[in-house]
C-alpha positions as CSV (number, residue, x, y, z in Angstrom):
1,M,1.3,3.3,52.3
2,C,0.5,7.0,52.0
3,K,-0.5,7.2,55.4
4,H,2.6,5.3,56.2
5,I,5.1,8.0,53.9
6,N,3.3,10.8,55.4
7,N,3.3,9.9,59.1
8,K,7.1,8.3,58.8
9,H,8.3,10.7,56.7
10,T,6.6,13.9,55.8
11,R,4.8,14.9,58.3
12,F,1.8,16.6,56.9
13,P,-1.3,17.4,58.6
14,L,-4.3,15.2,57.0
15,Y,-7.0,15.7,59.0
16,G,-8.4,19.1,60.5
17,C,-10.9,21.1,63.1
18,S,-14.4,22.1,61.5
19,M,-14.4,24.3,64.5
20,C,-10.8,26.0,64.6
21,H,-7.6,26.0,62.7
22,F,-6.5,22.5,64.5
23,S,-4.9,20.1,62.4
24,S,-3.0,16.7,62.8
25,R,-1.6,13.6,60.9
26,S,-4.2,11.3,62.9
27,T,-8.1,11.4,62.6
28,V,-7.5,10.6,66.5
29,S,-5.7,13.3,67.7
30,V,-8.4,15.6,66.4
31,S,-11.0,13.9,67.3
32,R,-9.0,14.0,70.9
33,H,-8.8,17.5,70.2
34,M,-12.6,18.2,69.2
35,A,-13.7,17.1,72.7
36,N,-12.4,20.2,73.8
37,H,-14.8,22.2,71.8
38,G,-17.8,19.4,72.9
39,R,-18.6,21.4,76.2
40,A,-18.7,25.2,74.4
41,A,-20.5,23.5,70.8
42,D,-23.1,21.6,73.3
43,S,-24.2,24.8,74.8
44,V,-24.7,27.1,70.9
45,G,-25.8,23.6,69.2
46,A,-22.8,23.2,66.9
47,R,-21.2,20.1,66.0
48,A,-17.6,19.5,65.4
49,H,-15.8,17.0,63.2
50,V,-12.9,16.1,61.6
51,T,-12.2,17.3,58.0
52,K,-10.1,15.4,55.6
53,L,-7.1,18.5,54.4
54,C,-6.2,18.8,50.8
55,P,-2.0,18.8,50.8
56,S,-0.8,22.0,49.5
57,R,1.0,21.5,46.1
58,K,4.2,21.4,47.8
59,E,3.2,18.9,50.7
60,H,1.9,16.5,47.5
61,K,5.0,16.9,45.5
62,K,6.9,16.5,48.5
63,M,4.7,13.4,49.1
64,K,5.3,11.7,45.9
65,E,9.4,12.3,45.8
66,M,9.0,10.1,49.4
67,F,7.1,7.7,47.4
68,E,9.8,7.6,44.5
69,V,12.9,7.4,47.1
70,C,10.9,4.9,49.0
71,F,9.7,2.4,46.7
72,G,12.0,2.6,43.4
73,V,8.3,3.8,40.9
74,K,8.5,6.7,39.0
75,L,5.0,8.4,38.8
76,S,3.9,10.8,36.4
């Protein structure tokens, strides 16, 4: 449910690339992006991977508000 709220309503990036500052709402987008690092990373022996980003307080508050509006449930 939280993924739906974020993907359709708040649109905060939840996943990031471990080799640069790229971030996205989906792991698929980050995985596609990391293919660009593949050739360069292999030459230096590094491996890129998807990282889960922690939402900021502002993002967390916005997601909480959207959840309460969508589902009429007050979260503490």
